[in-house]
PyMOL commands that place a pseudoatom at each C-alpha (Angstrom):
pseudoatom trace, name=CA, resn=UNK, resi=1, chain=A, elem=C, hetatm=0, pos=[33.004, -22.668, -31.396]
pseudoatom trace, name=CA, resn=UNK, resi=2, chain=A, elem=C, hetatm=0, pos=[31.481, -19.943, -33.744]
pseudoatom trace, name=CA, resn=UNK, resi=3, chain=A, elem=C, hetatm=0, pos=[31.363, -16.341, -32.914]
pseudoatom trace, name=CA, resn=UNK, resi=4, chain=A, elem=C, hetatm=0, pos=[27.657, -16.378, -32.107]
pseudoatom trace, name=CA, resn=UNK, resi=5, chain=A, elem=C, hetatm=0, pos=[27.632, -19.482, -29.724]
pseudoatom trace, name=CA, resn=UNK, resi=6, chain=A, elem=C, hetatm=0, pos=[28.053, -18.950, -26.088]
pseudoatom trace, name=CA, resn=UNK, resi=7, chain=A, elem=C, hetatm=0, pos=[28.685, -21.349, -23.409]
pseudoatom trace, name=CA, resn=UNK, resi=8, chain=A, elem=C, hetatm=0, pos=[26.732, -21.390, -20.086]
pseudoatom trace, name=CA, resn=UNK, resi=9, chain=A, elem=C, hetatm=0, pos=[26.551, -18.033, -18.530]
pseudoatom trace, name=CA, resn=UNK, resi=10, chain=A, elem=C, hetatm=0, pos=[28.028, -16.417, -21.704]
pseudoatom trace, name=CA, resn=UNK, resi=11, chain=A, elem=C, hetatm=0, pos=[26.449, -14.225, -24.191]
pseudoatom trace, name=CA, resn=UNK, resi=12, chain=A, elem=C, hetatm=0, pos=[26.174, -10.646, -25.243]
pseudoatom trace, name=CA, resn=UNK, resi=13, chain=A, elem=C, hetatm=0, pos=[25.360, -8.041, -22.421]
pseudoatom trace, name=CA, resn=UNK, resi=14, chain=A, elem=C, hetatm=0, pos=[21.951, -6.714, -22.180]
pseudoatom trace, name=CA, resn=UNK, resi=15, chain=A, elem=C, hetatm=0, pos=[21.201, -3.418, -24.201]
pseudoatom trace, name=CA, resn=UNK, resi=16, chain=A, elem=C, hetatm=0, pos=[19.786, -0.367, -22.492]
pseudoatom trace, name=CA, resn=UNK, resi=17, chain=A, elem=C, hetatm=0, pos=[16.715, 1.041, -23.936]
pseudoatom trace, name=CA, resn=UNK, resi=18, chain=A, elem=C, hetatm=0, pos=[15.891, 4.776, -24.380]
pseudoatom trace, name=CA, resn=UNK, resi=19, chain=A, elem=C, hetatm=0, pos=[13.367, 6.801, -22.145]
pseudoatom trace, name=CA, resn=UNK, resi=20, chain=A, elem=C, hetatm=0, pos=[10.934, 6.490, -25.157]
pseudoatom trace, name=CA, resn=UNK, resi=21, chain=A, elem=C, hetatm=0, pos=[11.187, 2.954, -25.592]
pseudoatom trace, name=CA, resn=UNK, resi=22, chain=A, elem=C, hetatm=0, pos=[10.745, 2.360, -21.857]
pseudoatom trace, name=CA, resn=UNK, resi=23, chain=A, elem=C, hetatm=0, pos=[7.497, 4.475, -21.965]
pseudoatom trace, name=CA, resn=UNK, resi=24, chain=A, elem=C, hetatm=0, pos=[6.332, 2.458, -24.905]
pseudoatom trace, name=CA, resn=UNK, resi=25, chain=A, elem=C, hetatm=0, pos=[6.794, -0.564, -22.921]
pseudoatom trace, name=CA, resn=UNK, resi=26, chain=A, elem=C, hetatm=0, pos=[4.924, 0.726, -20.040]
pseudoatom trace, name=CA, resn=UNK, resi=27, chain=A, elem=C, hetatm=0, pos=[2.072, 1.676, -22.285]
pseudoatom trace, name=CA, resn=UNK, resi=28, chain=A, elem=C, hetatm=0, pos=[1.936, -1.508, -23.740]
pseudoatom trace, name=CA, resn=UNK, resi=29, chain=A, elem=C, hetatm=0, pos=[1.903, -3.568, -20.692]
pseudoatom trace, name=CA, resn=UNK, resi=30, chain=A, elem=C, hetatm=0, pos=[-0.747, -3.066, -18.038]
pseudoatom trace, name=CA, resn=UNK, resi=31, chain=A, elem=C, hetatm=0, pos=[0.431, -5.967, -15.903]
pseudoatom trace, name=CA, resn=UNK, resi=32, chain=A, elem=C, hetatm=0, pos=[3.273, -4.829, -13.664]
pseudoatom trace, name=CA, resn=UNK, resi=33, chain=A, elem=C, hetatm=0, pos=[5.034, -5.371, -10.231]
pseudoatom trace, name=CA, resn=UNK, resi=34, chain=A, elem=C, hetatm=0, pos=[4.736, -2.527, -7.815]
pseudoatom trace, name=CA, resn=UNK, resi=35, chain=A, elem=C, hetatm=0, pos=[7.809, -2.247, -5.368]
pseudoatom trace, name=CA, resn=UNK, resi=36, chain=A, elem=C, hetatm=0, pos=[7.195, -0.483, -2.083]
pseudoatom trace, name=CA, resn=UNK, resi=37, chain=A, elem=C, hetatm=0, pos=[9.387, -0.308, 0.911]
pseudoatom trace, name=CA, resn=UNK, resi=38, chain=A, elem=C, hetatm=0, pos=[8.666, -2.149, 4.189]
pseudoatom trace, name=CA, resn=UNK, resi=39, chain=A, elem=C, hetatm=0, pos=[9.875, -0.696, 7.515]
pseudoatom trace, name=CA, resn=UNK, resi=40, chain=A, elem=C, hetatm=0, pos=[12.709, -3.031, 7.351]
pseudoatom trace, name=CA, resn=UNK, resi=41, chain=A, elem=C, hetatm=0, pos=[13.877, -1.424, 4.321]
pseudoatom trace, name=CA, resn=UNK, resi=42, chain=A, elem=C, hetatm=0, pos=[13.334, -4.480, 2.072]
pseudoatom trace, name=CA, resn=UNK, resi=43, chain=A, elem=C, hetatm=0, pos=[11.009, -4.379, -0.972]
pseudoatom trace, name=CA, resn=UNK, resi=44, chain=A, elem=C, hetatm=0, pos=[7.489, -5.427, -0.678]
pseudoatom trace, name=CA, resn=UNK, resi=45, chain=A, elem=C, hetatm=0, pos=[6.544, -6.633, -4.333]
pseudoatom trace, name=CA, resn=UNK, resi=46, chain=A, elem=C, hetatm=0, pos=[2.910, -6.836, -5.408]
pseudoatom trace, name=CA, resn=UNK, resi=47, chain=A, elem=C, hetatm=0, pos=[1.198, -7.638, -8.858]
pseudoatom trace, name=CA, resn=UNK, resi=48, chain=A, elem=C, hetatm=0, pos=[-0.907, -4.822, -9.917]
pseudoatom trace, name=CA, resn=UNK, resi=49, chain=A, elem=C, hetatm=0, pos=[-2.593, -3.518, -13.087]
pseudoatom trace, name=CA, resn=UNK, resi=50, chain=A, elem=C, hetatm=0, pos=[-1.092, -0.165, -14.016]
pseudoatom trace, name=CA, resn=UNK, resi=51, chain=A, elem=C, hetatm=0, pos=[-2.137, 2.698, -16.433]
pseudoatom trace, name=CA, resn=UNK, resi=52, chain=A, elem=C, hetatm=0, pos=[0.676, 4.717, -18.104]
pseudoatom trace, name=CA, resn=UNK, resi=53, chain=A, elem=C, hetatm=0, pos=[0.283, 8.516, -18.985]
pseudoatom trace, name=CA, resn=UNK, resi=54, chain=A, elem=C, hetatm=0, pos=[3.362, 9.422, -21.101]
pseudoatom trace, name=CA, resn=UNK, resi=55, chain=A, elem=C, hetatm=0, pos=[2.458, 12.969, -21.070]
pseudoatom trace, name=CA, resn=UNK, resi=56, chain=A, elem=C, hetatm=0, pos=[2.377, 13.327, -17.251]
pseudoatom trace, name=CA, resn=UNK, resi=57, chain=A, elem=C, hetatm=0, pos=[4.951, 10.475, -16.600]
pseudoatom trace, name=CA, resn=UNK, resi=58, chain=A, elem=C, hetatm=0, pos=[2.529, 9.165, -14.137]
pseudoatom trace, name=CA, resn=UNK, resi=59, chain=A, elem=C, hetatm=0, pos=[1.417, 5.552, -13.639]
pseudoatom trace, name=CA, resn=UNK, resi=60, chain=A, elem=C, hetatm=0, pos=[-1.815, 4.907, -12.158]
pseudoatom trace, name=CA, resn=UNK, resi=61, chain=A, elem=C, hetatm=0, pos=[-3.069, 1.999, -10.043]
pseudoatom trace, name=CA, resn=UNK, resi=62, chain=A, elem=C, hetatm=0, pos=[-6.227, 1.208, -8.522]
pseudoatom trace, name=CA, resn=UNK, resi=63, chain=A, elem=C, hetatm=0, pos=[-6.415, -0.039, -5.094]
pseudoatom trace, name=CA, resn=UNK, resi=64, chain=A, elem=C, hetatm=0, pos=[-8.315, -0.222, -1.567]
pseudoatom trace, name=CA, resn=UNK, resi=65, chain=A, elem=C, hetatm=0, pos=[-7.602, 1.795, 1.587]
pseudoatom trace, name=CA, resn=UNK, resi=66, chain=A, elem=C, hetatm=0, pos=[-6.205, -0.567, 4.041]
pseudoatom trace, name=CA, resn=UNK, resi=67, chain=A, elem=C, hetatm=0, pos=[-3.857, -2.490, 1.731]
pseudoatom trace, name=CA, resn=UNK, resi=68, chain=A, elem=C, hetatm=0, pos=[-0.325, -3.257, 2.861]
pseudoatom trace, name=CA, resn=UNK, resi=69, chain=A, elem=C, hetatm=0, pos=[1.106, -1.223, -0.107]
pseudoatom trace, name=CA, resn=UNK, resi=70, chain=A, elem=C, hetatm=0, pos=[-0.896, 1.825, 0.771]
pseudoatom trace, name=CA, resn=UNK, resi=71, chain=A, elem=C, hetatm=0, pos=[0.371, 1.806, 4.401]
pseudoatom trace, name=CA, resn=UNK, resi=72, chain=A, elem=C, hetatm=0, pos=[3.928, 1.478, 2.935]
pseudoatom trace, name=CA, resn=UNK, resi=73, chain=A, elem=C, hetatm=0, pos=[3.551, 4.627, 0.579]
pseudoatom trace, name=CA, resn=UNK, resi=74, chain=A, elem=C, hetatm=0, pos=[1.914, 6.748, 3.259]
pseudoatom trace, name=CA, resn=UNK, resi=75, chain=A, elem=C, hetatm=0, pos=[4.994, 6.068, 5.334]
pseudoatom trace, name=CA, resn=UNK, resi=76, chain=A, elem=C, hetatm=0, pos=[7.572, 6.330, 2.457]
pseudoatom trace, name=CA, resn=UNK, resi=77, chain=A, elem=C, hetatm=0, pos=[6.297, 7.435, -0.984]
pseudoatom trace, name=CA, resn=UNK, resi=78, chain=A, elem=C, hetatm=0, pos=[9.182, 6.058, -2.805]
pseudoatom trace, name=CA, resn=UNK, resi=79, chain=A, elem=C, hetatm=0, pos=[8.282, 3.120, -5.206]
pseudoatom trace, name=CA, resn=UNK, resi=80, chain=A, elem=C, hetatm=0, pos=[9.201, 1.274, -8.515]
pseudoatom trace, name=CA, resn=UNK, resi=81, chain=A, elem=C, hetatm=0, pos=[7.084, -0.154, -11.135]
pseudoatom trace, name=CA, resn=UNK, resi=82, chain=A, elem=C, hetatm=0, pos=[8.495, -3.150, -13.055]
pseudoatom trace, name=CA, resn=UNK, resi=83, chain=A, elem=C, hetatm=0, pos=[7.035, -4.231, -16.319]
pseudoatom trace, name=CA, resn=UNK, resi=84, chain=A, elem=C, hetatm=0, pos=[8.305, -6.839, -18.823]
pseudoatom trace, name=CA, resn=UNK, resi=85, chain=A, elem=C, hetatm=0, pos=[7.895, -7.497, -22.766]
pseudoatom trace, name=CA, resn=UNK, resi=86, chain=A, elem=C, hetatm=0, pos=[5.483, -10.410, -23.778]
pseudoatom trace, name=CA, resn=UNK, resi=87, chain=A, elem=C, hetatm=0, pos=[8.611, -12.483, -24.780]
pseudoatom trace, name=CA, resn=UNK, resi=88, chain=A, elem=C, hetatm=0, pos=[10.253, -11.741, -21.287]
pseudoatom trace, name=CA, resn=UNK, resi=89, chain=A, elem=C, hetatm=0, pos=[13.383, -10.580, -23.218]
pseudoatom trace, name=CA, resn=UNK, resi=90, chain=A, elem=C, hetatm=0, pos=[13.175, -6.821, -22.086]
pseudoatom trace, name=CA, resn=UNK, resi=91, chain=A, elem=C, hetatm=0, pos=[12.011, -5.195, -18.906]
pseudoatom trace, name=CA, resn=UNK, resi=92, chain=A, elem=C, hetatm=0, pos=[11.247, -1.598, -18.008]
pseudoatom trace, name=CA, resn=UNK, resi=93, chain=A, elem=C, hetatm=0, pos=[11.337, 0.169, -14.395]
pseudoatom trace, name=CA, resn=UNK, resi=94, chain=A, elem=C, hetatm=0, pos=[9.916, 3.412, -13.580]
pseudoatom trace, name=CA, resn=UNK, resi=95, chain=A, elem=C, hetatm=0, pos=[10.937, 4.855, -10.303]
pseudoatom trace, name=CA, resn=UNK, resi=96, chain=A, elem=C, hetatm=0, pos=[9.482, 7.735, -8.520]
pseudoatom trace, name=CA, resn=UNK, resi=97, chain=A, elem=C, hetatm=0, pos=[7.273, 9.198, -5.705]
pseudoatom trace, name=CA, resn=UNK, resi=98, chain=A, elem=C, hetatm=0, pos=[3.686, 7.996, -5.174]
pseudoatom trace, name=CA, resn=UNK, resi=99, chain=A, elem=C, hetatm=0, pos=[0.826, 10.097, -4.499]
pseudoatom trace, name=CA, resn=UNK, resi=100, chain=A, elem=C, hetatm=0, pos=[-2.370, 8.669, -2.969]
pseudoatom trace, name=CA, resn=UNK, resi=101, chain=A, elem=C, hetatm=0, pos=[-5.767, 10.046, -4.062]
pseudoatom trace, name=CA, resn=UNK, resi=102, chain=A, elem=C, hetatm=0, pos=[-8.498, 10.357, -1.547]
pseudoatom trace, name=CA, resn=UNK, resi=103, chain=A, elem=C, hetatm=0, pos=[-10.649, 7.284, -0.922]
pseudoatom trace, name=CA, resn=UNK, resi=104, chain=A, elem=C, hetatm=0, pos=[-13.784, 7.227, -3.170]
pseudoatom trace, name=CA, resn=UNK, resi=105, chain=A, elem=C, hetatm=0, pos=[-16.776, 8.360, -0.824]
pseudoatom trace, name=CA, resn=UNK, resi=106, chain=A, elem=C, hetatm=0, pos=[-19.589, 9.493, -3.171]
pseudoatom trace, name=CA, resn=UNK, resi=107, chain=A, elem=C, hetatm=0, pos=[-20.614, 7.661, -6.276]
pseudoatom trace, name=CA, resn=UNK, resi=108, chain=A, elem=C, hetatm=0, pos=[-19.045, 9.740, -9.162]
pseudoatom trace, name=CA, resn=UNK, resi=109, chain=A, elem=C, hetatm=0, pos=[-16.727, 11.816, -7.105]
pseudoatom trace, name=CA, resn=UNK, resi=110, chain=A, elem=C, hetatm=0, pos=[-13.210, 12.831, -8.421]
pseudoatom trace, name=CA, resn=UNK, resi=111, chain=A, elem=C, hetatm=0, pos=[-11.612, 9.606, -7.252]
pseudoatom trace, name=CA, resn=UNK, resi=112, chain=A, elem=C, hetatm=0, pos=[-14.472, 7.374, -8.749]
pseudoatom trace, name=CA, resn=UNK, resi=113, chain=A, elem=C, hetatm=0, pos=[-14.096, 9.551, -12.144]
pseudoatom trace, name=CA, resn=UNK, resi=114, chain=A, elem=C, hetatm=0, pos=[-10.314, 8.820, -12.231]
pseudoatom trace, name=CA, resn=UNK, resi=115, chain=A, elem=C, hetatm=0, pos=[-10.660, 5.076, -11.467]
pseudoatom trace, name=CA, resn=UNK, resi=116, chain=A, elem=C, hetatm=0, pos=[-13.354, 4.797, -14.328]
pseudoatom trace, name=CA, resn=UNK, resi=117, chain=A, elem=C, hetatm=0, pos=[-10.760, 6.614, -16.507]
pseudoatom trace, name=CA, resn=UNK, resi=118, chain=A, elem=C, hetatm=0, pos=[-8.433, 3.605, -16.144]
pseudoatom trace, name=CA, resn=UNK, resi=119, chain=A, elem=C, hetatm=0, pos=[-10.819, 1.128, -17.813]
pseudoatom trace, name=CA, resn=UNK, resi=120, chain=A, elem=C, hetatm=0, pos=[-12.710, 0.927, -21.017]
pseudoatom trace, name=CA, resn=UNK, resi=121, chain=A, elem=C, hetatm=0, pos=[-15.860, 3.081, -21.554]
pseudoatom trace, name=CA, resn=UNK, resi=122, chain=A, elem=C, hetatm=0, pos=[-19.190, 1.754, -20.364]
pseudoatom trace, name=CA, resn=UNK, resi=123, chain=A, elem=C, hetatm=0, pos=[-21.557, 0.685, -23.028]
pseudoatom trace, name=CA, resn=UNK, resi=124, chain=A, elem=C, hetatm=0, pos=[-24.477, 1.384, -20.719]
pseudoatom trace, name=CA, resn=UNK, resi=125, chain=A, elem=C, hetatm=0, pos=[-24.722, 4.432, -18.390]
pseudoatom trace, name=CA, resn=UNK, resi=126, chain=A, elem=C, hetatm=0, pos=[-26.356, 2.375, -15.733]
pseudoatom trace, name=CA, resn=UNK, resi=127, chain=A, elem=C, hetatm=0, pos=[-23.140, 0.205, -15.750]
pseudoatom trace, name=CA, resn=UNK, resi=128, chain=A, elem=C, hetatm=0, pos=[-21.249, 3.257, -14.879]
pseudoatom trace, name=CA, resn=UNK, resi=129, chain=A, elem=C, hetatm=0, pos=[-23.352, 4.154, -11.961]
pseudoatom trace, name=CA, resn=UNK, resi=130, chain=A, elem=C, hetatm=0, pos=[-23.029, 0.655, -10.522]
pseudoatom trace, name=CA, resn=UNK, resi=131, chain=A, elem=C, hetatm=0, pos=[-19.247, 0.915, -10.939]
pseudoatom trace, name=CA, resn=UNK, resi=132, chain=A, elem=C, hetatm=0, pos=[-19.172, 4.170, -8.998]
pseudoatom trace, name=CA, resn=UNK, resi=133, chain=A, elem=C, hetatm=0, pos=[-21.371, 2.732, -6.089]
pseudoatom trace, name=CA, resn=UNK, resi=134, chain=A, elem=C, hetatm=0, pos=[-18.852, -0.232, -6.052]
pseudoatom trace, name=CA, resn=UNK, resi=135, chain=A, elem=C, hetatm=0, pos=[-15.861, 2.150, -5.675]
pseudoatom trace, name=CA, resn=UNK, resi=136, chain=A, elem=C, hetatm=0, pos=[-17.355, 3.648, -2.792]
pseudoatom trace, name=CA, resn=UNK, resi=137, chain=A, elem=C, hetatm=0, pos=[-18.166, 0.154, -1.244]
pseudoatom trace, name=CA, resn=UNK, resi=138, chain=A, elem=C, hetatm=0, pos=[-14.472, -0.967, -1.752]
pseudoatom trace, name=CA, resn=UNK, resi=139, chain=A, elem=C, hetatm=0, pos=[-13.067, 2.085, -0.499]
pseudoatom trace, name=CA, resn=UNK, resi=140, chain=A, elem=C, hetatm=0, pos=[-11.079, 2.476, -3.700]
pseudoatom trace, name=CA, resn=UNK, resi=141, chain=A, elem=C, hetatm=0, pos=[-8.293, 5.052, -4.357]
pseudoatom trace, name=CA, resn=UNK, resi=142, chain=A, elem=C, hetatm=0, pos=[-5.623, 5.693, -6.852]
pseudoatom trace, name=CA, resn=UNK, resi=143, chain=A, elem=C, hetatm=0, pos=[-1.838, 5.320, -6.553]
pseudoatom trace, name=CA, resn=UNK, resi=144, chain=A, elem=C, hetatm=0, pos=[-0.228, 7.846, -8.756]
pseudoatom trace, name=CA, resn=UNK, resi=145, chain=A, elem=C, hetatm=0, pos=[3.346, 7.152, -9.363]
pseudoatom trace, name=CA, resn=UNK, resi=146, chain=A, elem=C, hetatm=0, pos=[5.175, 10.364, -10.441]
pseudoatom trace, name=CA, resn=UNK, resi=147, chain=A, elem=C, hetatm=0, pos=[8.115, 8.711, -12.297]
pseudoatom trace, name=CA, resn=UNK, resi=148, chain=A, elem=C, hetatm=0, pos=[11.458, 10.460, -11.971]
pseudoatom trace, name=CA, resn=UNK, resi=149, chain=A, elem=C, hetatm=0, pos=[13.753, 7.770, -13.647]
pseudoatom trace, name=CA, resn=UNK, resi=150, chain=A, elem=C, hetatm=0, pos=[13.005, 5.255, -16.473]
pseudoatom trace, name=CA, resn=UNK, resi=151, chain=A, elem=C, hetatm=0, pos=[15.438, 2.432, -17.204]
pseudoatom trace, name=CA, resn=UNK, resi=152, chain=A, elem=C, hetatm=0, pos=[15.307, -0.884, -19.062]
pseudoatom trace, name=CA, resn=UNK, resi=153, chain=A, elem=C, hetatm=0, pos=[17.202, -3.588, -20.620]
pseudoatom trace, name=CA, resn=UNK, resi=154, chain=A, elem=C, hetatm=0, pos=[16.905, -5.955, -23.616]
pseudoatom trace, name=CA, resn=UNK, resi=155, chain=A, elem=C, hetatm=0, pos=[18.399, -9.160, -23.545]
pseudoatom trace, name=CA, resn=UNK, resi=156, chain=A, elem=C, hetatm=0, pos=[19.780, -9.830, -27.110]
for i in range(1, 156): cmd.bond("trace and resi %d" % i, "trace and resi %d" % (i + 1))
show_as sticks, trace
zoom trace
């Protein structure tokens, strides 16, 4: 058997990525899995779309009032966000404490503007006004995951 051939369960160990590499992965991958804690202590996992702010080390997630994840975060703010590389050979995790914005209650309020910043600009101002009204109707808010720890692995 050659040095580069591995049997079942064999192979080189995964390589750790630097914080900069993890931050780059978070910036490139909007699709993620958010882990919150149930009362039992077991994780609650949910697919989300996230927007990474590397300067602030904050991941932002749009959600609605009344969702299970919101209830979990109101009780225990600890959370983790998991992203994978497109080829599934690398993953990154951002751990930290979540902060919940106020629910959007007036079209164009601070929460509505923060939600609008999570998406591409509107080509027509009337679309923005419609968006703001919908955020109020949906009772939308922003989860801000303030990241304390980043880690990742690359399977070589």
